[in-house]
C-alpha positions as CSV (number, residue, x, y, z in Angstrom):
1,X,85.3,128.3,113.8
2,X,85.6,128.9,110.0
3,X,86.0,126.5,107.1
4,X,87.4,128.6,104.4
5,X,88.3,128.1,100.7
6,X,85.3,125.7,100.2
7,X,85.1,124.3,96.7
8,X,81.7,123.5,95.1
9,X,81.3,120.7,92.6
10,X,78.5,118.5,91.4
11,X,79.0,115.0,92.5
12,X,78.5,112.3,89.9
13,X,75.6,110.1,91.0
14,X,76.9,106.6,91.1
15,X,75.1,103.3,91.7
16,X,75.1,102.5,95.4
17,X,75.8,99.1,96.6
18,X,72.6,97.2,97.3
19,X,72.6,95.5,100.7
20,X,71.0,92.3,101.8
21,X,67.5,92.9,103.2
22,X,66.6,90.5,106.0
23,X,64.2,90.7,108.8
24,X,65.3,91.2,112.3
25,X,65.4,87.9,114.0
26,X,66.7,86.0,110.9
27,X,70.3,85.3,110.2
28,X,71.9,88.1,108.2
29,X,75.2,89.2,106.8
30,X,76.5,92.1,104.8
31,X,76.7,95.9,105.1
32,X,74.7,98.4,107.1
33,X,71.9,100.8,106.4
34,X,71.2,104.1,104.6
35,X,73.8,105.5,102.2
36,X,76.5,103.4,103.9
37,X,75.5,100.1,102.3
38,X,72.9,97.4,102.6
39,X,70.4,97.4,105.5
40,X,68.4,95.2,107.8
41,X,64.9,96.6,107.3
42,X,62.1,96.0,109.8
43,X,59.3,93.9,108.5
44,X,56.2,96.0,107.9
45,X,54.1,95.9,111.0
46,X,56.8,94.5,113.2
47,X,57.4,96.5,116.4
48,X,60.7,98.3,116.7
49,X,63.1,97.1,119.3
50,X,62.9,98.6,122.8
51,X,65.7,99.3,125.3
52,X,65.0,96.4,127.6
53,X,65.7,92.7,128.1
54,X,63.5,91.8,125.2
55,X,66.2,92.9,122.9
56,X,68.3,89.9,123.9
57,X,65.9,87.6,122.1
58,X,64.6,89.9,119.4
59,X,67.9,91.2,118.0
60,X,69.6,88.2,116.4
61,X,71.2,89.4,113.2
62,X,73.3,86.2,112.8
63,X,74.2,83.0,114.7
64,X,77.5,84.5,115.9
65,X,76.0,87.6,117.6
66,X,74.4,87.8,121.0
67,X,73.2,90.7,123.1
68,X,75.1,90.7,126.4
69,X,73.5,93.7,128.1
70,X,70.8,96.3,127.5
71,X,70.6,99.3,129.8
72,X,68.5,102.5,129.6
73,X,69.7,105.7,131.2
74,X,67.5,108.7,131.8
75,X,68.8,112.3,131.8
76,X,70.5,112.9,135.1
77,X,71.3,109.2,135.8
78,X,74.9,108.3,136.6
79,X,76.4,106.4,133.8
80,X,77.3,103.3,135.9
81,X,76.6,99.6,135.6
82,X,77.7,98.7,139.2
83,X,79.0,100.3,142.3
84,X,78.2,103.7,143.8
85,X,78.4,106.9,141.9
86,X,81.1,109.3,142.9
87,X,82.1,112.9,142.2
88,X,83.8,111.9,138.9
89,X,81.0,109.6,137.7
90,X,79.7,110.9,134.3
91,X,76.0,111.7,134.3
92,X,73.6,111.3,131.4
93,X,72.7,114.6,129.8
94,X,69.8,113.1,127.8
95,X,68.0,109.8,127.6
96,X,70.2,107.1,126.1
97,X,70.3,103.3,125.6
98,X,73.5,101.3,125.7
99,X,73.8,97.8,124.2
100,X,76.7,95.4,124.5
101,X,77.2,92.8,121.8
102,X,79.5,89.8,121.5
103,X,80.3,88.5,118.0
104,X,82.0,85.1,117.9
105,X,83.6,82.8,117.3
106,X,86.7,84.2,119.1
107,X,89.7,82.1,119.7
108,X,89.9,79.0,121.9
109,X,92.7,78.3,124.4
110,X,93.6,78.2,128.1
111,X,91.3,80.5,130.1
112,X,94.1,82.7,131.4
113,X,95.9,83.1,128.1
114,X,95.9,86.6,126.5
115,X,95.3,84.9,123.1
116,X,92.0,83.3,124.3
117,X,89.0,85.3,123.3
118,X,85.2,84.8,123.4
119,X,84.8,87.1,120.4
120,X,84.5,90.7,119.4
121,X,83.0,93.0,121.9
122,X,80.9,96.0,120.6
123,X,79.3,98.7,122.7
124,X,76.6,100.7,121.0
125,X,75.0,103.9,122.3
126,X,71.5,104.9,121.0
127,X,70.0,108.4,121.6
128,X,66.3,108.8,122.2
129,X,64.3,108.6,119.1
130,X,63.3,112.3,119.4
131,X,67.0,113.3,119.6
132,X,68.4,111.0,116.9
133,X,69.8,113.0,114.0
134,X,69.7,110.0,111.7
135,X,73.4,109.6,111.7
136,X,75.7,106.8,112.8
137,X,79.0,108.2,114.2
138,X,81.3,105.5,115.5
139,X,84.7,105.8,117.1
140,X,88.1,104.0,116.5
141,X,90.5,102.6,119.1
142,X,94.0,103.4,120.1
143,X,97.2,101.3,120.5
144,X,96.4,97.6,120.5
145,X,92.8,98.5,121.1
146,X,91.0,96.2,123.6
147,X,88.7,97.3,126.3
148,X,85.7,96.5,128.6
149,X,83.2,96.1,125.8
150,X,82.0,92.7,127.0
151,X,82.0,93.6,130.7
152,X,78.7,93.5,132.5
153,X,80.0,95.9,135.2
154,X,81.9,98.5,133.3
155,X,81.2,100.9,130.4
156,X,83.7,101.5,127.6
157,X,81.9,104.4,125.9
158,X,81.9,106.9,128.8
159,X,85.5,107.7,128.1
160,X,87.2,108.4,124.8
161,X,90.5,109.5,123.3
162,X,91.1,112.1,120.6
163,X,87.9,111.1,118.8
164,X,85.6,111.6,121.8
165,X,83.4,109.3,123.9
166,X,80.6,107.4,122.2
167,X,78.3,108.1,125.1
168,X,78.8,111.9,124.7
169,X,78.3,111.6,120.9
170,X,75.0,109.9,121.4
171,X,73.8,112.3,124.1
172,X,75.1,115.6,122.7
173,X,75.3,115.2,118.9
174,X,72.3,112.8,118.8
175,X,74.1,110.2,116.6
176,X,74.2,106.5,117.2
177,X,77.8,105.8,118.3
178,X,79.8,102.7,119.1
179,X,83.3,101.3,119.8
180,X,84.8,97.8,119.8
181,X,87.5,95.9,121.6
182,X,88.5,94.3,118.2
183,X,88.4,90.9,119.7
184,X,90.4,91.1,122.9
185,X,89.5,92.5,126.3
186,X,92.9,92.4,127.9
187,X,94.7,95.7,127.7
188,X,97.4,95.1,130.4
189,X,99.5,92.8,128.4
190,X,99.8,94.8,125.2
191,X,100.3,92.7,122.1
192,X,100.4,89.4,123.9
193,X,97.0,88.5,122.5
194,X,98.5,88.2,119.0
195,X,100.8,85.2,120.0
196,X,99.4,81.8,120.7
197,X,100.6,79.9,123.9
198,X,103.0,77.9,121.8
199,X,104.6,81.1,120.5
200,X,103.1,80.9,117.0
201,X,101.2,83.7,115.3
202,X,97.5,84.0,116.4
203,X,96.1,84.6,113.0
204,X,92.5,84.6,114.3
205,X,92.9,87.5,116.6
206,X,95.3,89.3,114.2
207,X,92.4,89.3,111.8
208,X,89.8,90.4,114.4
209,X,92.2,93.2,115.4
210,X,93.3,94.3,112.0
211,X,90.0,94.3,110.1
212,X,87.1,92.0,111.1
213,X,86.3,93.7,114.4
214,X,85.7,97.2,112.9
215,X,83.7,95.7,110.0
216,X,81.5,93.8,112.4
217,X,81.0,97.0,114.4
218,X,79.8,98.8,111.3
219,X,77.5,96.0,110.2
220,X,76.0,95.4,113.7
221,X,75.6,99.1,114.5
222,X,73.7,99.7,111.3
223,X,71.5,96.6,111.9
224,X,70.7,97.6,115.5
225,X,70.0,101.2,114.5
226,X,67.5,100.2,111.8
227,X,65.8,97.7,114.1
228,X,65.6,100.2,117.0
229,X,64.3,103.3,115.1
230,X,62.5,101.4,112.4
231,X,64.4,103.2,109.6
232,X,68.0,103.1,108.5
233,X,70.5,105.8,109.2
234,X,70.9,108.4,106.4
235,X,74.6,108.7,106.9
236,X,77.4,106.6,108.6
237,X,80.6,108.2,109.8
238,X,83.9,106.8,111.1
239,X,86.0,108.9,113.5
240,X,89.3,107.6,114.6
241,X,92.8,108.7,115.6
242,X,96.1,106.7,115.5
243,X,95.0,103.1,115.5
244,X,91.6,104.5,114.8
245,X,93.0,106.4,111.8
246,X,94.4,103.1,110.5
247,X,91.1,101.4,111.1
248,X,89.4,104.1,109.0
249,X,91.8,103.5,106.2
250,X,91.2,99.7,106.5
251,X,87.4,100.3,106.2
252,X,87.9,102.3,103.0
253,X,90.2,99.7,101.6
254,X,88.5,96.5,102.6
255,X,84.9,97.4,103.3
256,X,84.2,100.5,101.2
257,X,80.4,100.4,101.7
258,X,80.6,100.6,105.5
259,X,80.9,104.4,105.8
260,X,79.9,107.5,103.8
261,X,82.6,109.7,105.5
262,X,85.8,108.8,107.3
263,X,87.7,111.1,109.6
264,X,91.2,109.7,110.2
265,X,93.8,111.4,112.4
266,X,97.5,110.4,112.6
267,X,96.7,107.1,110.9
268,X,98.8,104.2,112.1
269,X,99.1,102.8,108.6
270,X,102.3,101.2,107.5
271,X,101.9,99.5,110.9
272,X,104.9,97.1,111.0
273,X,107.2,99.6,109.3
274,X,106.8,102.6,111.5
275,X,106.3,100.6,114.8
276,X,109.4,98.6,114.2
277,X,111.2,101.9,113.6
278,X,109.8,103.3,116.8
279,X,112.3,101.0,118.6
280,X,115.2,102.6,116.7
281,X,115.9,105.4,119.1
282,X,116.5,102.9,121.9
283,X,118.7,100.8,119.6
284,X,120.7,103.9,118.9
285,X,121.2,104.4,122.6
286,X,122.2,100.8,123.1
287,X,124.7,100.6,120.2
288,X,126.1,104.2,120.2
289,X,125.7,105.5,123.7
290,X,126.4,102.5,125.9
291,X,122.7,102.1,126.8
292,X,122.5,105.6,128.3
293,X,119.6,107.7,126.8
294,X,119.8,111.4,126.1
295,X,118.4,113.2,129.2
296,X,115.2,115.1,128.8
297,X,117.2,118.3,129.2
298,X,119.6,117.4,126.4
299,X,116.8,116.4,124.1
300,X,115.0,119.7,124.8
301,X,118.2,121.7,124.1
302,X,118.7,120.0,120.7
303,X,115.0,120.2,119.8
304,X,114.7,123.8,120.7
305,X,117.9,124.6,118.8
306,X,116.2,123.1,115.7
307,X,113.1,125.1,116.3
308,X,115.1,128.4,116.7
309,X,116.8,127.6,113.4
310,X,113.6,126.8,111.4
311,X,110.6,128.5,112.9
312,X,110.8,132.1,111.5
313,X,108.0,133.5,109.3
314,X,108.0,137.1,108.4
315,X,111.1,137.7,110.6
316,X,109.1,136.5,113.6
317,X,109.9,133.3,115.6
318,X,106.7,131.1,116.0
319,X,108.1,128.8,118.7
320,X,107.3,125.8,116.5
321,X,108.4,124.8,113.0
322,X,105.8,125.4,110.4
323,X,107.4,123.1,107.8
324,X,109.8,120.6,109.3
325,X,110.4,119.0,105.9
326,X,112.4,122.1,105.0
327,X,114.4,122.1,108.2
328,X,118.0,120.8,108.0
329,X,119.4,121.8,111.3
330,X,122.5,119.8,112.2
331,X,123.5,119.8,115.9
332,X,127.0,118.4,115.1
333,X,127.7,121.7,113.4
334,X,126.2,123.9,116.2
335,X,129.0,124.6,118.7
336,X,126.4,126.3,121.0
337,X,125.0,122.9,121.9
338,X,128.2,120.9,122.0
339,X,130.0,120.6,125.3
340,X,133.3,122.4,125.7
341,X,134.9,119.0,126.4
342,X,133.9,118.0,122.8
343,X,135.2,121.2,121.2
344,X,132.0,123.3,121.5
345,X,131.0,126.4,123.4
346,X,128.1,125.1,125.5
347,X,128.6,125.1,129.3
348,X,128.2,121.8,131.2
349,X,124.7,120.7,132.1
350,X,122.5,119.9,129.1
351,X,125.2,120.2,126.5
352,X,125.9,117.1,124.3
353,X,129.0,115.4,123.0
354,X,129.6,115.0,119.3
355,X,128.5,111.3,119.5
356,X,125.3,112.4,121.2
357,X,124.6,115.0,118.5
358,X,125.1,112.3,115.9
359,X,122.7,110.1,117.8
360,X,120.0,112.8,117.7
361,X,120.5,113.1,113.9
362,X,119.9,109.4,113.7
363,X,116.7,109.6,115.6
364,X,115.5,112.5,113.4
365,X,116.5,110.7,110.2
366,X,114.9,107.4,111.1
367,X,115.8,103.7,111.0
368,X,118.6,102.6,108.7
369,X,119.8,99.1,108.1
370,X,123.3,99.8,109.4
371,X,122.9,102.7,111.8
372,X,124.3,105.2,109.3
373,X,123.0,108.8,108.9
374,X,123.8,111.2,106.1
375,X,124.5,114.9,106.6
376,X,121.1,116.7,107.0
377,X,122.3,119.3,104.4
378,X,122.2,116.4,101.9
379,X,119.3,114.4,103.2
380,X,117.1,115.3,106.2
381,X,115.2,112.0,106.1
382,X,111.9,113.4,104.6
383,X,112.1,112.1,101.1
384,X,109.0,110.8,99.4
385,X,110.3,107.3,99.6
386,X,112.9,106.0,102.1
387,X,116.2,106.0,100.2
388,X,119.6,104.4,100.6
389,X,120.0,102.6,103.9
390,X,116.9,104.3,105.3
391,X,114.1,101.8,106.3
392,X,111.6,104.3,107.6
393,X,111.2,107.9,108.8
394,X,112.1,109.4,112.2
395,X,110.4,112.1,114.3
396,X,110.6,115.5,112.7
397,X,113.1,118.1,114.0
398,X,111.7,120.1,117.0
399,X,109.4,117.3,118.1
400,X,109.5,116.1,121.7
401,X,111.2,112.7,121.5
402,X,110.3,111.6,125.0
403,X,107.8,109.0,123.9
404,X,110.2,107.0,121.8
405,X,113.6,108.3,122.9
406,X,113.1,108.6,126.6
407,X,114.4,106.3,129.4
408,X,112.3,103.3,128.4
409,X,111.1,101.9,125.1
410,X,107.6,102.4,123.7
411,X,106.3,99.0,124.6
412,X,104.1,98.6,121.4
413,X,107.3,98.7,119.5
414,X,109.1,96.1,121.5
415,X,105.9,94.0,121.5
416,X,105.8,94.1,117.7
417,X,109.4,93.1,117.3
418,X,108.8,90.1,119.5
419,X,105.8,89.2,117.3
420,X,107.8,89.6,114.2
421,X,110.6,87.4,115.5
422,X,108.1,85.1,117.2
423,X,110.1,85.2,120.4
424,X,108.4,86.9,123.4
425,X,111.7,87.5,125.1
426,X,112.3,90.5,122.9
427,X,109.3,92.3,124.4
428,X,109.1,94.2,127.7
429,X,108.0,92.5,130.9
430,X,104.3,93.1,130.4
431,X,104.3,90.7,127.4
432,X,103.0,87.3,128.7
433,X,103.2,84.0,126.9
434,X,103.3,80.3,128.0
435,X,106.6,79.7,126.2
436,X,108.4,82.7,127.7
437,X,107.6,86.2,128.9
438,X,109.0,89.5,127.8
439,X,112.6,89.9,129.1
440,X,113.8,93.1,127.3
441,X,116.0,91.1,124.9
442,X,115.4,93.9,122.4
443,X,118.5,95.5,124.0
444,X,120.7,93.0,122.3
445,X,119.5,93.8,118.8
446,X,122.1,95.2,116.4
447,X,121.1,97.7,113.6
448,X,121.0,94.8,111.2
449,X,118.8,92.7,113.6
450,X,116.2,95.4,113.8
451,X,116.3,95.8,110.0
452,X,115.7,92.1,109.7
453,X,112.7,92.4,112.0
454,X,111.4,95.2,109.8
455,X,111.6,92.9,106.8
456,X,110.0,90.1,108.7
457,X,107.0,92.3,109.6
458,X,106.5,93.1,105.9
459,X,106.8,89.4,105.0
460,X,104.2,88.4,107.6
461,X,101.4,90.6,106.3
462,X,99.2,87.7,105.3
463,X,99.5,86.2,108.8
464,X,99.0,89.7,110.4
465,X,95.8,90.2,108.4
466,X,97.3,93.0,106.3
467,X,97.8,95.2,109.4
468,X,100.0,97.6,107.4
469,X,96.7,98.9,105.8
470,X,98.7,100.4,102.9
471,X,96.6,99.4,99.9
472,X,96.6,102.4,97.7
473,X,93.6,101.4,95.6
474,X,90.6,103.2,96.9
475,X,88.6,102.8,93.7
476,X,85.6,101.1,95.2
477,X,85.4,103.7,98.1
478,X,85.6,106.6,95.6
479,X,83.1,105.0,93.2
480,X,80.4,104.8,95.8
481,X,80.9,108.4,96.8
482,X,82.8,107.9,100.0
483,X,84.8,110.8,101.5
484,X,87.9,110.7,103.7
485,X,89.4,113.6,105.6
486,X,92.8,112.8,107.0
487,X,94.9,115.0,109.4
488,X,98.3,114.6,110.9
489,X,100.4,116.7,113.3
490,X,103.8,117.7,112.0
491,X,105.2,117.3,115.5
492,X,103.6,113.9,116.1
493,X,105.5,112.3,119.0
494,X,104.8,108.7,118.0
495,X,103.9,108.4,114.3
496,X,106.1,110.3,111.8
497,X,103.8,112.2,109.5
498,X,106.1,111.3,106.6
499,X,104.4,107.9,106.5
500,X,101.0,109.5,105.8
501,X,102.6,111.6,103.1
502,X,104.2,108.4,101.7
503,X,100.7,106.8,101.5
504,X,99.2,109.9,99.9
505,X,101.9,110.0,97.2
506,X,101.3,106.3,96.4
507,X,97.6,106.9,96.4
508,X,97.8,109.8,93.9
509,X,100.2,107.7,91.7
510,X,97.7,104.9,91.6
511,X,94.4,106.8,91.3
512,X,95.2,109.5,88.8
513,X,96.8,112.4,90.6
514,X,95.8,115.1,93.0
515,X,92.9,116.4,90.9
516,X,91.3,113.0,91.1
517,X,92.2,112.0,94.6
518,X,90.9,115.3,96.1
519,X,87.4,114.2,95.1
520,X,87.4,111.6,97.8
521,X,90.5,111.9,100.0
522,X,91.9,115.1,101.5
523,X,95.0,115.5,103.7
524,X,95.7,118.3,106.2
525,X,99.0,118.7,108.0
526,X,99.1,120.6,111.3
527,X,102.3,122.3,112.4
528,X,103.4,121.8,116.0
529,X,100.6,119.3,116.7
530,X,101.5,116.2,118.8
531,X,100.0,112.8,118.8
532,X,96.7,114.4,119.8
533,X,95.4,118.0,120.0
534,X,98.3,119.5,122.0
535,X,101.7,121.0,121.6
536,X,104.1,118.2,120.4
537,X,107.2,120.3,120.3
538,X,110.2,120.3,122.6
539,X,109.4,123.9,123.4
540,X,106.9,123.9,126.4
541,X,106.1,127.6,125.7
542,X,105.0,126.9,122.1
543,X,101.2,127.4,121.6
544,X,100.6,126.3,118.0
545,X,97.2,126.8,116.5
546,X,95.3,123.5,116.6
547,X,92.0,122.3,115.1
548,X,89.3,120.7,117.3
549,X,87.8,117.4,116.6
550,X,84.4,119.1,116.2
551,X,85.8,121.4,113.6
552,X,87.2,118.6,111.6
553,X,84.0,116.5,111.9
554,X,82.0,119.5,110.7
555,X,84.3,119.8,107.7
556,X,83.7,116.1,106.9
557,X,79.9,116.2,107.3
558,X,79.7,119.4,105.3
559,X,81.6,117.7,102.5
560,X,79.5,114.6,102.6
561,X,76.1,116.1,103.1
562,X,76.4,119.5,101.3
563,X,79.0,118.6,98.7
564,X,81.3,121.4,100.0
565,X,84.8,119.9,100.3
566,X,87.3,121.8,102.5
567,X,90.4,123.2,100.9
568,X,91.4,125.4,103.8
569,X,90.5,125.2,107.5
570,X,91.4,128.1,109.8
571,X,92.6,127.0,113.2
572,X,93.4,128.9,116.5
573,X,95.8,128.4,119.4
574,X,94.3,127.4,122.7
575,X,93.9,130.4,125.1
576,X,95.7,129.8,128.4
577,X,96.9,131.9,131.3
578,X,100.4,131.8,129.8
579,X,99.0,132.5,126.3
580,X,96.0,134.8,126.7
581,X,95.8,135.9,123.1
582,X,94.9,133.4,120.5
583,X,96.9,133.1,117.3
584,X,95.6,131.6,114.1
585,X,96.7,130.1,110.8
586,X,95.2,128.0,108.1
587,X,95.9,124.3,107.4
588,X,95.7,123.7,103.7
589,X,94.7,120.7,101.7
590,X,97.9,118.9,100.7
591,X,99.8,119.5,98.4
592,X,99.0,123.2,98.8
593,X,100.7,125.0,101.7
594,X,100.2,128.2,103.6
595,X,102.0,131.0,101.8
596,X,102.7,134.1,104.0
597,X,101.4,137.1,102.1
598,X,100.4,139.5,104.8
599,X,102.2,141.4,107.6
600,X,101.4,139.3,110.8
601,X,102.4,135.6,110.8
602,X,100.2,135.0,113.8
603,X,97.0,135.8,111.9
604,X,95.3,133.4,109.5
605,X,94.3,136.1,107.1
606,X,98.1,136.7,106.4
607,X,98.2,133.4,104.5
608,X,97.0,132.0,101.2
609,X,96.9,128.3,100.4
610,X,98.9,127.7,97.2
């Protein structure tokens, strides 16, 4: 891997925030250790914590925190708390200690209600002292978060999403790692935890989910690290994708002393705006197509036609669109995708009618208040700010729409609309509440109704604990030397990257422009990348170059620890049986873009960032 175009600059040394210093065993509050904020130093002469039952009585950082479980694993041990190890049971690759914490007070209520919680569960993985690299490297959650962090029989950290598993990070990298359920263990019922049994807003668990859970994880992980090793971590890093990317932004906005470096992928910021809009494709189907979705074949034909129209570089088709913001493909004007019965030239099968072609334009454009859509030649939906009737952005052209525009709705979207309207019936059937359960009432929503739900979500930010995470003042984070590296796929199948660009533009407007913002916040856009490190396009044969999580994490740590910020990162396509030869290209720090200056568009050296 190569991190190219590195800039060198001398960082201005700023006063670090001083943290509360309290002895282990006494009530404490505040930030964490090392450069990431205040610490919990061990009293001189006091023994360090050990990975055994004694930790339950010796680690008491505050009255709301208790140690639920402490377990030591030796290299070669199956990572299992109960049951018998099987062929797929992960095995410890080095000695490691896992600690489960519960941070109250939680939310009272009926025992079987999703909104009832005993508190925030946190699972922390500590490498052996000889292996510890003096870093903390915690992981964000996905979707509504949740998990088995308070379970005494199951481990949360042995599996991980795009950001990787905390157990692996501890054993392989040698960093202390952690994750949290953000205050609710139930994952089967989606957003049900955010509604009280009487149908009202559960402000306690909204707050734990939106911001308190991740801050408590930062504070307690630093405290335990310092007590366990007898010294604070030198650096603390956040690594999250999707919800985890939103959580990273929330930490920079609300708790700027928690982390030195934040890696935030496909950030789910603008939460109520984009998630409400995620239901829009299904409303288009209900209102315009009689409730009949586009088939996967029809969606692929339209997506691939857009790719063919917009993917050429140096007279060579890439199979994915390098800059979808410049693509204005209009299927209503393409007779090769329109059925003959609708005046087109396409044979029967996966052809579309004119009405279906307009529906696809609506999905690409994004939610409007009245279901209208302009001609893509005039407005392809990617403006800096939503304009006219547009409420939010749609998926970019050439992206696989199956996650939002398939046969069923994306349930996080229908959950959120139910929470905005405070009526569980609008959700899908997995949403459980004492007043009523989800009954797919979302199908009855008009375009105006969905627009009103959008407005309601914005109006409820105080009750939702500022879940939109769109505060564009990162002054405190910047002042203490924090660094944030943000990346987003341009073929993201769930979160339109335009929303991240919208935040970036608001950030630069607030903070003094690109030349100031790049000192602490850098954005990289990845063509063809899905909601994860994979091909997100409607073309299954596409094999776009993709970064790896390790490559991005290295770029962040090099920036933080060596003062070498990345302006260009060269990435390669995965090598597969179908694609045995890797291609490469750079991703450039926004607002610079790859400019083709060579002869081969499949080689990174053919591009400059300008």
